[in-house]
C-alpha positions in Angstrom: -6.3 34.3 -9.3 -3.0 36.6 -8.4 -3.3 36.9 -4.3 -2.0 39.2 -2.4 1.7 38.5 -0.9 2.5 36.6 1.7 2.5 38.9 5.2 5.7 38.5 7.4 4.4 40.6 9.8 4.7 38.1 12.7 2.2 40.2 15.2 -0.8 39.3 13.2 0.1 35.5 14.2 2.5 35.2 16.8 -0.1 33.8 18.8 -2.1 31.4 16.6 -1.3 27.5 17.2 -2.1 25.3 14.2 -2.3 21.6 14.5 -1.8 19.8 11.1 -3.2 16.4 10.7 -0.5 14.6 8.1 3.5 14.5 7.3 3.4 13.5 4.0 3.7 16.5 1.5 1.4 19.2 1.6 1.3 19.0 5.7 5.1 19.8 6.1 4.9 22.4 3.2 2.2 23.9 5.6 4.1 23.9 8.3 7.3 25.9 7.1 4.9 28.2 5.6 3.0 29.2 8.8 6.1 28.9 10.7 7.6 31.8 8.4 4.5 33.6 9.8 4.8 33.3 13.1 2.4 30.4 14.0 3.4 27.9 16.4 2.8 24.4 14.3 2.2 21.1 15.9 2.2 18.0 13.0 0.7 14.8 13.8 1.4 11.8 11.6 0.1 8.6 12.2 3.1 6.8 11.4 6.0 5.9 13.7 8.9 7.7 11.6 9.1 9.7 8.3 8.0 7.6 5.3 11.0 7.1 3.1 10.3 5.1 -0.7 7.5 5.5 -2.5 6.7 5.8 -6.3 8.5 8.8 -8.1 6.0 12.3 -8.3 6.5 15.0 -10.3 6.9 18.4 -9.7 5.6 20.6 -12.3 4.8 24.1 -13.0 4.3 26.7 -10.0 5.0 23.9 -7.5 8.6 24.3 -9.1 8.6 28.4 -7.8 7.1 27.2 -4.7 9.8 24.9 -3.8 12.5 27.5 -5.0 11.4 29.9 -2.5 11.6 27.7 -0.1 15.0 27.0 -1.0 15.3 23.3 -2.0 15.1 23.3 -5.2 18.7 22.2 -5.3 18.4 20.0 -3.6 15.0 17.9 -5.6 17.4 19.3 -8.5 20.1 17.1 -7.5 17.1 14.1 -7.2 16.0 14.3 -10.0 15.3 10.7 -12.0 16.0 12.1 -15.2 14.6 9.3 -17.0 15.6 8.4 -20.4 12.8 6.4 -22.3 9.8 5.2 -21.9 8.8 2.2 -24.4 5.2 1.0 -25.1 4.9 -2.5 -25.6 1.8 -4.8 -27.5 -0.4 -7.1 -25.9 2.3 -9.6 -27.1 5.5 -7.9 -25.5 6.6 -6.5 -29.1 8.3 -3.2 -29.0 5.0 -0.2 -30.2 7.3 2.9 -29.9 10.2 4.3 -27.6 9.8 7.8 -26.5 10.9 10.2 -24.2 9.4 10.6 -21.2 8.4 14.2 -21.4 6.6 13.8 -24.8 3.7 11.3 -23.1 4.0 12.5 -19.6 3.2 16.9 -20.3 5.9 17.3 -18.3 8.7 20.6 -19.2 12.0 18.7 -19.9 15.0 20.8 -18.0 12.2 22.4 -15.9 9.7 20.2 -14.1 11.5 17.3 -12.0 10.6 13.8 -10.7 11.8 12.8 -8.1 11.0 9.5 -5.4 8.2 10.8 -2.8 10.8 9.9 0.1 13.0 12.8 -1.5 10.6 15.2 -1.3 9.4 14.6 2.0 12.6 14.6 3.5 13.5 17.7 2.1 10.6 19.2 3.3 11.0 18.0 6.7 14.5 18.9 7.2 13.4 22.8 6.6 10.7 22.8 9.3 12.4 19.8 12.1 14.0 22.4 14.2 10.9 25.2 13.9 8.0 22.9 14.2 6.9 20.0 17.1 6.1 17.0 15.4 4.0 14.0 17.2 4.7 10.8 15.4 2.5 7.6 15.9 0.0 9.3 16.9 -3.0 10.8 14.9 -6.4 13.0 16.0 -9.3 10.3 17.6 -11.7 13.7 18.0 -12.1 17.3 17.5 -14.6 19.6 19.8 -14.9 22.7 17.6 -18.1 24.2 20.6 -15.7 26.6 21.8 -13.8 29.5 20.8 -10.6 27.1 19.7 -10.6 23.0 18.8 -9.9 20.7 21.5 -8.6 17.8 20.0 -8.4 14.4 21.6 -5.2 11.9 20.2 -5.6 8.5 19.6 -2.7 8.4 22.3 -5.2 9.8 24.7 -3.2 13.2 24.7 -5.5 16.4 24.8 -4.1 19.4 23.6 -6.2 23.0 22.6 -5.7 24.4 19.2 -6.9 27.9 17.1 -7.0 26.1 14.1 -7.0 22.5 12.5 -5.4 21.5 9.2 -6.5 18.1 7.3 -3.4 17.4 5.2 -3.8 13.5 5.4 -4.4 12.2 2.1 -7.3 11.3 0.1 -9.1 8.5 2.6 -8.4 11.5 5.0 -9.6 11.4 8.7 -9.7 14.8 9.2 -11.8 15.6 6.7 -14.5 12.7 7.5 -14.8 14.4 11.3 -15.3 18.1 9.9 -17.2 16.9 6.6 -18.6 13.7 7.2 -17.8 10.3 4.3 -15.5 10.3 2.0 -18.3 8.6 -0.6 -20.2 11.9 -0.7 -17.2 14.0 -2.3 -15.3 10.9 -4.2 -15.1 10.6 -7.8 -14.3 7.7 -9.0 -12.6 7.6 -12.7 -12.9 4.0 -13.7 -9.6 2.4 -12.7 -7.6 0.3 -10.0 -4.2 0.2 -9.2 -1.4 -1.5 -7.4 1.8 -0.4 -6.6 4.9 -2.4 -5.5 8.5 -3.4 -5.9 10.0 -6.1 -7.1 13.9 -7.3 -8.1 15.6 -5.6 -11.3 16.0 -9.3 -13.1 15.6 -7.4 -16.3 18.7 -4.9 -16.5 16.2 -1.4 -17.1 18.3 1.9 -16.0 16.3 4.7 -15.9 13.5 3.9 -17.8 9.9 3.0 -18.0 8.1 -0.1 -19.9 4.5 -0.1 -20.3 2.4 -3.2 -21.8 -1.3 -2.4 -22.5 -4.6 -4.8 -23.3 -7.5 -3.0 -23.5 -8.3 -2.2 -20.1 -5.1 -3.2 -18.6 -1.9 -2.1 -18.2 1.5 -3.2 -16.6 4.9 -1.0 -16.2 8.1 -1.4 -14.6 9.9 1.7 -13.6 13.6 1.6 -13.5 14.4 4.8 -11.3 18.0 4.7 -11.5 20.4 2.0 -11.8 20.0 -0.2 -8.9 18.4 -3.5 -8.1 14.7 -2.5 -7.5 12.2 -1.5 -9.7 8.4 -0.1 -9.2 5.9 -2.4 -10.3 2.6 -1.4 -11.7 -0.2 -2.9 -12.4 -4.0 -0.9 -13.3 -7.2 -1.9 -14.7 -10.6 -0.6 -15.8 -13.2 -1.9 -13.4 -16.7 -0.1 -13.9 -17.7 0.6 -10.1 -14.7 0.3 -7.1 -14.1 -2.9 -5.4 -15.5 -1.8 -1.7 -14.9 -5.6 -0.7 -10.9 -5.4 -1.7 -10.3 -1.7 -0.3 -9.0 -2.8 3.2 -8.6 -6.5 3.1 -4.8 -6.8 1.5 -5.5 -10.7 0.5 -8.3 -9.6 -1.7 -6.5 -7.1 -3.7 -3.9 -9.9 -4.3 -6.5 -12.3 -5.9 -8.6 -9.8 -7.7 -5.4 -8.7 -9.6 -4.4 -12.1 -10.2 -7.8 -12.6 -11.6 -7.9 -9.4 -13.9 -4.4 -10.1 -15.1 -4.5 -14.1 -15.4 -4.4 -14.0 -19.4 -1.7 -11.4 -19.4 1.4 -11.3 -21.6 4.8 -10.3 -21.5 6.4 -10.4 -18.1 3.4 -9.6 -16.5 2.7 -13.5 -15.0 6.3 -12.7 -13.3 4.8 -9.3 -11.5 1.8 -10.7 -10.2 3.7 -13.5 -8.6 6.1 -10.6 -7.5 2.9 -8.5 -5.9 2.2 -12.0 -4.0 5.4 -11.9 -2.1 5.4 -7.8 -1.7 5.6 -6.4 1.4 5.0 -3.0 0.2 2.3 -3.6 -1.5 -0.2 -0.1 -2.3 -3.5 -0.9 -4.0 -6.1 1.9 -4.5 -8.8 3.5 -6.8 -7.8 6.2 -9.0 -10.6 8.9 -8.1 -10.6 12.5 -6.9 -12.1 14.9 -3.7 -14.7 17.2 -5.3 -16.0 19.5 -2.3 -17.5 22.5 -2.7 -16.1 23.9 0.5 -12.5 23.2 2.4 -13.0 24.4 5.5 -15.4 24.1 8.2 -15.3 26.2 11.2 -11.6 26.3 12.7 -10.7 23.2 10.6 -9.7 23.6 6.8 -7.9 21.1 4.5 -5.0 21.1 2.2 -3.8 19.1 -0.5 -5.4 15.0 -1.8 -7.7 15.6 1.6 -9.4 18.2 0.2 -8.5 18.5 -4.3 -7.2 15.0 -4.8 -7.0 14.9 -8.8 -5.7 11.1 -9.5 -2.1 10.1 -10.5 -4.0 10.4 -14.2 -3.0 14.1 -14.1 0.3 13.7 -12.6 -0.6 16.7 -10.3 -1.5 15.6 -6.9 2.2 16.6 -5.5 2.3 19.9 -7.3 -1.3 20.7 -5.9 -0.5 19.8 -2.4 2.7 22.3 -2.4 1.2 25.2 -3.9 -2.7 24.8 -2.2 0.0 24.6 1.4 1.4 27.8 0.0 -1.7 29.4 -0.9 -3.4 28.5 2.5 -0.5 29.8 4.1 -0.5 32.8 2.3 -4.1 33.7 3.1 -3.9 32.9 7.1 -0.9 35.2 7.0 -2.7 38.0 4.9 -6.1 37.8 7.2 -6.3 37.2 11.6 -9.9 36.1 11.0 -9.5 32.4 10.0 -13.4 32.4 9.0 -11.8 35.6 6.3 -8.7 33.8 5.6 -10.6 30.2 4.4 -12.8 32.0 2.4 -9.5 33.9 0.5 -8.0 30.5 0.3 -10.3 28.9 -1.6 -10.9 32.1 -4.2 -7.8 32.3 -4.6 -7.0 29.1 -5.3 -10.1 27.1 -6.3 -9.7 27.6 -10.4 -6.0 27.0 -10.5 -7.4 23.3 -8.6 -10.6 22.9 -11.1 -8.5 23.1 -13.9 -5.7 20.6 -13.1 -8.5 18.4 -12.1 -10.3 18.2 -15.8 -6.9 16.9 -16.7 -8.7 13.4 -16.5 -11.5 14.9 -18.8 -9.1 16.5 -21.6 -7.2 12.6 -22.1 -5.0 12.6 -19.3 -6.3 9.0 -18.9 -5.1 8.4 -22.8 -2.3 5.9 -21.6 -4.8 3.4 -20.4 -7.1 2.9 -23.2 -10.2 0.6 -22.2 -11.2 -0.8 -25.9 -9.7 -2.2 -28.9 -10.6 1.3 -30.6 -9.0 3.3 -28.1 -6.1 1.3 -27.7 -5.6 1.7 -31.3 -6.1 5.8 -31.4 -3.5 5.3 -28.7 -1.3 3.5 -30.3 -1.5 5.7 -33.7 -0.7 8.6 -31.8 2.2 7.0 -30.2 3.8 6.2 -33.8 3.2 9.2 -34.7 5.3 11.0 -31.8 7.8 8.6 -33.1 7.8 9.1 -36.8 6.5 13.0 -36.9 9.5 16.0 -36.1 9.9 17.0 -32.7 7.8 19.5 -31.9 7.7 21.8 -28.5 5.4 19.9 -25.6 2.8 22.1 -24.3 2.5 21.3 -20.3 -0.4 19.4 -19.3 -0.7 21.4 -16.2 -2.2 24.7 -15.2 -0.1 27.3 -14.0 -0.9 30.0 -11.0 1.2 33.1 -10.9 2.6 33.7 -7.1 3.6 36.9 -5.5 7.0 37.6 -4.0 7.7 38.3 -1.0 11.1 39.3 1.2 12.5 37.7 2.9 13.4 34.5 1.1 14.3 31.8 2.9 
């Protein structure tokens, strides 16, 4: 699984023009490495501006080395949330256990990072904005690979031709649908739905997470600092995806309110806040699993190719590592078919190990039965009463090659 070093011979890629769809995490990261290796890169993003805010995300393991080589590790360390406490609550709202967050998250304290998604996106954008063309407020409409390159028609009506097109547009990737077909072919539903939104911090919480559980239901309030805003999270088990609600915000709000109608603790107030929230994000917990990540001159990276789900805590880390590995393959191999094959060969085992975390207990924080909840609670009580022991990282690692010059 150890690839060759990233080539810095710009002669091999000076004429390669690459279009990347998506300006969240994997898109700008890939743009950085491709630009470093001599490509002319364009990033198209349907949002009109860079998206700030968002729920906190983790940067772990191999991804720490990627951001170090990009030169943004100090900036991200400054943005590290540094949560101090994770408090678990019983169904009646009483305290069950209070532990250090890394103990249950599987992160390595002092090494892995947790930052606001917007802080990571801003850091990545800052590294590429002067070297990469950004087309905000637009998106890919059609892709035509019938010729020697890819003819792209954008939603705005403009037309361009590129040597390669890369989909970095998330789990519900339109680029993937254009290249491979409907999402249903690749989506693995994991049995949960969730709603995320912000609400006022009327509880006096600071740098901490409070998590309430009942069988098949969970509610969390997360204070990422000392400000007056909380990230609220409502998660529930559902055997089949609620397809009728996925594209209907009113139906989403009604569904969540119905599921949590009899919940205790502060959940009724959270449901009321969700009703008024203007930043509600509702989705299912799922993974994208594909036999191949490329088709012709098109390829996928990050969640578009191998979303692991929030249950693993590895989405952003896989996006950063995958972007590096894809750029490495394209810089090493002039032929795109050979490059895409190398990208898949050198990255797939790493992806598979991290996606498998959901089958190895990554969903244990959200038990679906009384018995599973009591087993989880017993484990938490043991964490409080037993002597502290080194925490084994939940994520898997991939050795990255050194290369020069460094950023």
